[in-house]
C-alpha positions in Angstrom: 46.6 81.7 10.5 47.3 79.4 7.6 46.1 80.1 4.2 44.8 77.0 3.9 41.2 77.2 0.9 38.4 76.9 2.8 37.0 73.5 1.6 40.5 72.6 3.5 40.0 74.1 6.4 36.4 72.8 6.6 37.8 68.9 6.2 39.7 69.6 9.1 36.8 70.9 11.2 35.8 68.1 13.2 32.8 69.2 13.4 32.1 68.5 9.7 33.4 64.9 9.5 30.8 62.8 9.0 30.1 59.4 11.5 30.7 56.2 9.7 28.5 56.0 6.6 25.2 53.9 7.5 24.7 51.5 4.5 21.9 53.2 2.1 19.6 50.5 2.8 19.3 52.0 6.0 19.2 55.6 4.4 16.2 54.6 2.2 14.1 53.5 5.1 15.0 57.0 6.4 11.9 58.5 5.4 9.7 55.4 7.3 11.2 55.3 10.5 8.9 56.7 13.6 6.7 57.3 11.0 3.5 56.1 13.3 4.5 58.6 16.0 1.0 60.7 15.9 1.9 64.9 15.0 1.2 67.4 17.9 -2.0 69.6 17.7 -0.6 73.2 16.7 -1.2 76.0 19.2 -4.7 77.0 19.7 -5.5 79.9 17.3 -3.7 78.6 14.6 -5.5 78.3 11.3 -6.7 75.1 10.0 -4.8 73.6 7.2 -6.6 74.4 4.1 -6.9 77.9 5.3 -3.0 77.7 6.0 -2.7 76.5 2.4 -4.9 79.6 0.8 -2.6 81.9 2.5 0.2 80.0 0.8 -1.4 80.0 -2.1 -1.7 83.7 -2.1 1.6 84.0 -1.6 3.2 82.1 -4.4 0.4 82.7 -6.7 2.6 84.5 -9.0 5.2 81.4 -9.2 2.5 79.0 -9.5 1.1 81.1 -13.0 5.1 81.6 -14.4 5.7 77.6 -13.7 2.4 76.5 -15.6 3.3 79.3 -17.9 6.4 77.4 -18.4 4.7 74.1 -18.1 2.5 74.8 -21.4 3.7 77.5 -23.1 7.6 76.9 -23.3 9.2 74.3 -25.8 9.4 70.7 -24.4 12.9 70.6 -22.6 13.7 74.1 -22.2 15.9 75.5 -20.0 16.6 78.5 -17.5 14.4 81.3 -18.0 16.4 83.7 -20.5 15.9 87.1 -21.2 13.5 86.1 -24.5 11.3 83.9 -22.7 10.9 86.6 -19.6 9.8 88.9 -22.1 7.7 86.3 -23.6 6.0 85.3 -20.0 5.8 89.3 -19.2 3.6 89.6 -22.0 1.6 86.3 -21.7 0.8 87.1 -17.7 0.7 90.8 -17.4 3.7 90.9 -15.1 6.7 93.2 -15.2 9.8 91.4 -16.2 11.1 92.4 -12.4 8.0 90.3 -11.6 8.7 87.3 -13.8 12.1 87.0 -12.8 11.3 86.9 -9.0 8.2 84.9 -9.5 10.7 82.2 -11.4 12.8 82.3 -8.7 10.3 81.5 -6.3 9.3 78.6 -8.4 12.3 77.4 -8.3 12.7 77.1 -4.4 9.3 75.9 -3.9 10.0 73.1 -5.7 7.3 74.4 -8.7 10.0 73.8 -11.2 13.0 71.3 -11.3 15.9 71.5 -13.6 17.0 68.2 -14.7 20.2 68.6 -16.3 19.9 71.7 -19.0 15.9 70.9 -19.0 13.0 72.5 -16.6 10.5 70.0 -15.7 7.2 71.1 -13.4 7.7 69.9 -10.1 5.5 67.1 -8.4 4.0 70.0 -6.2 2.7 71.9 -9.1 0.7 69.1 -10.4 -1.2 68.3 -7.2 -1.2 72.4 -6.3 -4.9 72.6 -6.5 -5.6 69.4 -4.6 -3.2 68.9 -2.0 -3.3 71.5 0.6 -0.1 69.6 2.6 1.8 69.5 -1.0 1.1 73.7 -0.5 1.9 73.9 2.8 5.2 72.0 2.2 6.2 74.5 -1.2 5.6 77.5 1.3 8.2 76.1 3.9 10.5 75.6 1.5 10.2 78.9 0.3 10.5 79.9 4.0 13.7 78.0 4.7 15.1 80.2 1.6 14.3 83.5 2.6 18.0 84.9 2.3 18.4 83.8 -1.4 14.8 85.3 -2.1 15.8 88.5 -0.7 20.0 88.6 -1.6 21.9 90.3 1.2 23.8 93.5 0.6 26.5 93.4 -2.0 28.8 95.4 0.7 28.6 93.3 3.9 30.9 90.3 4.3 29.7 87.1 3.4 30.6 85.7 7.1 28.6 88.6 8.8 25.4 87.9 6.5 25.6 84.1 7.5 26.0 84.8 11.5 22.6 87.0 11.2 21.1 84.3 9.0 22.0 81.6 11.8 20.6 84.0 14.5 17.4 84.8 12.7 15.7 81.5 14.2 15.9 83.2 17.6 14.3 86.1 16.6 11.2 84.1 14.9 11.2 82.0 18.4 10.6 85.6 20.2 8.4 86.8 17.3 6.4 83.4 17.6 6.3 83.4 22.0 5.1 86.9 22.0 2.2 86.2 20.1 1.7 89.8 18.7 3.9 92.7 17.6 7.3 93.0 18.9 9.6 96.1 18.2 12.4 96.4 16.3 14.6 97.4 19.3 13.7 94.2 21.0 14.5 92.0 18.3 18.0 93.6 17.7 18.9 93.1 21.0 18.2 89.6 20.8 20.1 89.2 17.5 23.0 91.2 19.2 23.2 88.7 22.1 22.7 85.6 19.8 25.6 86.9 17.4 27.9 87.7 20.7 27.2 84.3 21.4 28.0 82.8 17.9 31.7 84.8 18.3 32.0 83.3 21.5 31.0 79.6 20.6 33.5 80.1 17.6 36.5 81.5 19.8 39.4 80.0 18.2 43.3 80.5 19.6 45.1 81.3 16.4 48.6 79.7 15.9 52.1 81.3 15.7 53.0 84.7 16.9 50.0 87.7 16.2 50.5 90.9 15.4 48.9 93.2 17.9 45.9 95.3 16.6 46.0 98.9 16.5 42.4 98.9 17.6 41.3 95.6 19.2 37.7 96.8 19.4 37.4 98.3 15.9 35.8 95.1 14.3 33.1 94.6 16.7 32.5 97.9 16.6 31.9 97.6 12.7 29.7 94.4 13.4 27.5 96.4 15.8 26.9 99.3 13.3 25.7 96.5 10.2 23.4 94.3 12.6 20.9 97.1 12.4 20.5 97.1 8.7 21.0 93.6 8.8 18.2 92.9 10.8 16.1 95.2 8.3 17.2 93.1 5.7 16.1 89.7 7.7 12.9 91.0 8.4 12.2 92.4 4.8 13.1 89.0 3.5 11.0 87.2 5.6 8.0 89.7 5.2 8.7 89.1 1.3 7.9 85.4 1.5 4.8 85.8 3.8 6.4 85.1 7.0 5.7 88.2 9.0 4.5 91.8 8.4 6.0 94.8 8.8 4.9 98.1 10.8 6.2 101.0 12.3 9.0 99.7 14.2 7.6 96.6 14.7 7.2 93.0 13.4 4.5 90.4 13.7 4.2 86.8 12.5 1.8 86.0 9.8 -0.6 83.1 10.4 1.6 81.0 8.3 4.9 82.2 9.7 4.0 81.7 13.4 3.0 77.7 12.3 6.0 77.6 10.3 8.2 78.4 13.3 6.1 76.0 15.7 6.6 73.5 13.0 10.0 74.0 13.4 10.1 74.2 17.1 8.0 70.8 17.4 10.2 69.0 14.2 6.7 67.9 12.9 5.3 66.4 9.4 2.3 66.8 7.8 0.7 64.0 8.2 -0.1 61.5 5.0 -3.7 60.7 4.3 -5.3 57.8 6.3 -4.6 54.2 4.8 -8.3 53.0 4.4 -9.0 51.8 1.5 -5.9 51.8 -0.4 -6.6 48.2 -2.2 -9.5 49.9 -4.7 -6.9 52.9 -4.8 -4.6 53.5 -8.0 -1.3 53.1 -7.0 0.0 56.5 -6.4 -3.0 57.0 -3.5 -2.2 53.4 -2.1 1.4 54.8 -2.0 1.1 57.6 -0.1 -2.0 56.1 2.3 1.1 53.6 3.2 3.5 56.3 4.0 3.0 56.3 7.4 3.0 52.6 8.1 5.7 50.5 9.6 7.6 48.0 7.3 5.6 45.0 8.3 1.8 46.5 8.1 3.0 48.5 4.9 3.9 45.0 3.3 0.7 43.4 3.7 -0.9 46.4 2.2 1.4 46.2 -0.6 0.1 42.3 -1.0 -3.4 42.7 -0.7 -3.2 45.8 -3.5 -1.1 43.5 -5.4 -3.8 40.5 -5.4 -6.6 42.6 -6.7 -5.0 43.3 -9.9 -2.6 41.2 -12.9 1.0 41.8 -12.1 1.7 43.4 -15.8 -0.2 46.3 -14.8 0.5 46.1 -11.0 4.1 46.7 -12.1 3.9 49.1 -14.9 1.7 51.6 -12.5 4.1 51.2 -9.8 7.1 52.2 -12.3 5.0 55.2 -13.5 4.5 56.3 -10.1 8.1 55.9 -9.2 9.3 58.1 -12.4 7.0 61.2 -11.0 8.6 63.9 -9.2 7.6 62.7 -5.5 11.1 61.1 -4.1 9.0 59.4 -1.4 6.6 57.7 -3.6 9.5 56.6 -5.9 11.0 54.5 -2.7 7.9 53.2 -1.8 7.1 52.3 -5.3 10.4 49.9 -5.3 9.6 48.6 -1.8 6.2 47.0 -3.5 8.2 45.8 -6.2 10.0 43.9 -3.7 7.0 42.0 -2.7 6.5 41.2 -6.9 9.6 39.4 -6.8 10.3 37.9 -10.1 7.7 38.7 -12.1 9.2 42.3 -12.2 12.5 41.4 -13.0 12.0 42.3 -16.6 10.8 46.0 -16.1 12.6 46.5 -13.3 15.8 45.7 -15.7 14.7 47.8 -18.0 14.0 50.8 -15.5 17.7 50.6 -14.9 18.4 52.7 -17.8 16.8 55.6 -16.5 18.8 57.7 -14.4 16.4 58.9 -12.0 15.5 55.2 -11.4 18.8 53.2 -12.0 19.7 53.2 -8.0 16.7 51.9 -7.0 16.4 49.3 -9.9 20.2 47.8 -9.2 19.6 48.0 -5.0 16.1 46.0 -6.3 18.4 43.4 -8.7 21.2 43.1 -6.3 19.0 42.2 -3.8 16.8 39.9 -5.9 19.8 37.7 -7.1 20.7 37.5 -3.5 23.1 40.0 -2.2 22.4 40.9 1.2 20.4 43.9 1.8 23.2 45.6 3.6 25.6 44.9 1.1 23.7 45.7 -2.0 24.6 49.3 -1.9 28.3 47.9 -3.6 26.6 47.8 -7.0 26.1 51.4 -7.0 29.1 53.4 -8.5 30.0 56.9 -6.1 27.6 59.0 -8.4 25.0 57.0 -8.2 24.9 56.4 -4.5 25.5 60.2 -4.3 22.3 60.9 -6.6 20.1 58.3 -3.9 21.5 60.2 -0.7 19.7 63.8 -2.6 16.9 61.8 -3.6 16.3 60.0 -0.3 16.9 63.6 1.4 14.3 65.2 -0.9 11.9 62.7 0.4 13.0 63.3 4.2 12.5 66.7 3.6 9.3 66.6 2.0 7.4 64.0 4.3 9.7 63.5 7.0 10.8 65.1 10.6 13.6 67.4 10.4 15.4 65.2 12.7 15.5 62.6 10.3 17.0 64.9 7.6 19.8 65.1 10.2 20.5 62.0 10.7 20.8 61.1 7.1 23.3 62.8 6.7 25.1 60.1 8.5 24.5 57.7 5.6 26.3 59.7 3.3 29.3 57.6 1.6 31.9 60.8 1.8 34.0 61.4 4.9 33.1 64.9 5.6 30.9 67.6 4.6 32.9 69.2 2.1 33.3 66.5 0.3 29.8 65.6 0.4 29.0 69.3 -1.0 31.1 68.8 -3.6 29.8 65.7 -4.8 25.9 66.6 -4.3 26.6 69.9 -6.3 28.3 68.1 -9.5 25.6 64.8 -9.6 23.0 67.0 -10.5 19.8 66.2 -8.9 17.1 68.7 -9.6 16.2 69.0 -5.9 20.0 69.5 -4.9 18.9 73.1 -3.4 15.6 72.4 -1.8 17.8 69.6 -0.2 20.4 71.4 1.1 18.7 74.5 2.5 16.2 72.3 3.9 19.2 70.4 5.5 20.9 73.5 7.2 17.6 74.8 8.7 17.3 71.5 10.3 21.0 70.8 11.7 21.7 72.2 15.1 25.5 72.2 14.4 26.2 76.4 12.9 29.3 75.6 11.5 28.0 72.5 9.1 24.9 74.7 8.4 26.9 78.0 7.1 28.7 75.2 5.1 25.4 73.4 3.5 24.1 77.0 3.4 26.5 78.5 1.0 26.7 75.8 -1.1 22.7 75.7 -1.9 23.6 79.3 -2.7 26.3 78.6 -4.7 23.9 75.5 -6.8 21.1 78.6 -6.8 22.7 81.0 -8.8 25.4 78.6 -10.8 28.5 79.0 -9.0 31.6 76.6 -8.5 
């Protein structure tokens, strides 16, 4: 094999090349495509959403306490939780330093706190934590998807071996879900070994040039087999740490939360948004949430009715206030509503273009307002602005859309291949980068692509290059 750099090898892999990018105007509508399809019912015996949310709140209780402490007791704009702040939190919350660090890590992964440059701010899920069960469930699913970041792998195991186990875990979870009860660890190990062997066969490549004959051809396979039992233990412990399963003597069982999450992944469903009934009398935030599952035509009619009941100035101000919030779906929908407003919104939208989080949306709005074709409007964005918008739209899809929409959203990236996209996504510094990459890795069916995306999420999460 040649000694190409990993990113060069990835770029040459045709499976990691993106299809021809779709216009960003199509990408920003990805969240609303197909949103009128009714969600299937969960299996019989699944706890109701309120009970699932209660269990998720219990799993994330320390993370919520730390996130709220950070929001209320730290200096505005404070950055990562350093040693001094961790000690203060430990005393204030009566937690050990290790519990504080673990809770802070979970708060980031669950979207309870978000990193904006060097400043940490409360995430929108934290603000909705006590009143929005679906936000709680989504936050826990984000933590579930990131179990391998919560529970770091052993240092003495090759990253490629760990990646194969992470990739095989969904099959282990499927067996647990289908069994609807305890499963013995040897049975799970058999399945893990089979899946890892399949991954080796799927990725079998013929090396170029003459190769020296191996002294012991079976040694690498024996080594991998020797590593799988402890790595299965690591995976089960990691899933138990996020509340997805419980461990007994020589067996594992999915919790109600874990069983529901695996079903969600298998069915690729989303938590339904609230009914659009009565939106005209609601605030902009509630109106937009109510319209989230309408197709574009009915949604525009709802926007017009809502706007007709208010003065234009107050309506525009309220919509932009929602757009400045933490929910990326509402940000996109707010600008769709502003398109219905038209000319009276121009001044405030132009002013909003100075806000980094609103700038791509505002520039697209202004380009279309000035006569650009919606399919060509994205040309006004810089490469960095397009990448930021891609991540923001992906965050909306991850929070509110179906897994297949997130996978399809990959096609809208302006970069030509996945390594280039990941490099630029890391550089753009969007606060939801880790959550987006973890969700994309969990959703994408291509093993090589999922592995590259998962590695990028780990690098961003740990502050690596």
